C-alpha positions in Angstrom: 12.4 43.0 -4.1 15.1 40.4 -3.2 16.9 42.9 -1.1 13.7 43.7 0.9 13.0 40.0 1.5 16.6 39.4 2.6 16.5 42.3 5.0 13.2 41.1 6.5 14.6 37.6 6.9 17.8 38.9 8.5 15.5 40.5 11.2 13.7 37.2 11.7 10.6 38.3 9.7 9.2 35.6 7.4 8.8 37.1 3.9 7.5 35.7 0.6 7.1 37.1 -2.9 4.3 36.1 -5.2 3.9 36.9 -8.9 0.2 36.4 -9.0 -2.9 36.6 -6.9 -3.5 32.9 -7.5 -0.1 32.0 -6.0 -1.0 34.0 -2.9 -4.4 32.4 -2.7 -2.9 28.9 -2.9 -0.3 29.7 -0.3 -2.8 31.1 2.2 -5.1 28.1 1.7 -2.2 25.8 2.3 -1.0 27.4 5.5 -4.3 28.2 7.2 -5.6 25.2 9.3 -9.2 24.4 8.9 -11.3 26.0 11.6 -8.8 28.8 12.2 -10.2 32.1 13.6 -9.5 34.8 11.2 -10.2 38.6 11.0 -8.8 41.4 8.9 -8.2 45.1 9.0 -10.0 45.9 5.8 -7.4 45.4 3.2 -8.7 45.8 -0.4 -6.0 43.4 -1.6 -7.8 40.6 0.2 -10.9 41.3 -1.9 -9.0 41.8 -5.1 -7.1 38.6 -4.8 -10.1 36.5 -3.8 -8.7 35.7 -0.4 -11.6 37.4 1.4 -13.9 34.8 -0.1 -11.6 32.0 1.1 -11.3 33.2 4.7 -15.1 33.8 4.9 -15.8 30.3 3.7 -17.2 27.6 5.9 -13.7 26.2 6.2 -12.6 28.9 8.6 -14.1 30.8 11.6 -14.2 34.4 10.2 -14.7 37.2 12.7 -16.4 40.1 11.0 -15.4 43.3 12.6 -18.4 45.1 11.0 -21.0 42.6 12.3 -23.4 44.0 14.9 -22.5 42.8 18.4 
């Protein structure tokens, strides 16, 4: 995993490794500004990690791609 992260960073791509879903959740909550517009592409990992609940909260402006127009 270290080699992958180093290669990504060498190509100016920010990369992080997290051991638990809680670490990811805490990081996302820390970096997203309140009121941010957020959407997603349907990643199951967002549901599994609890991040979907976070981004759909009142704290953010979630754009639901499945909502009727």
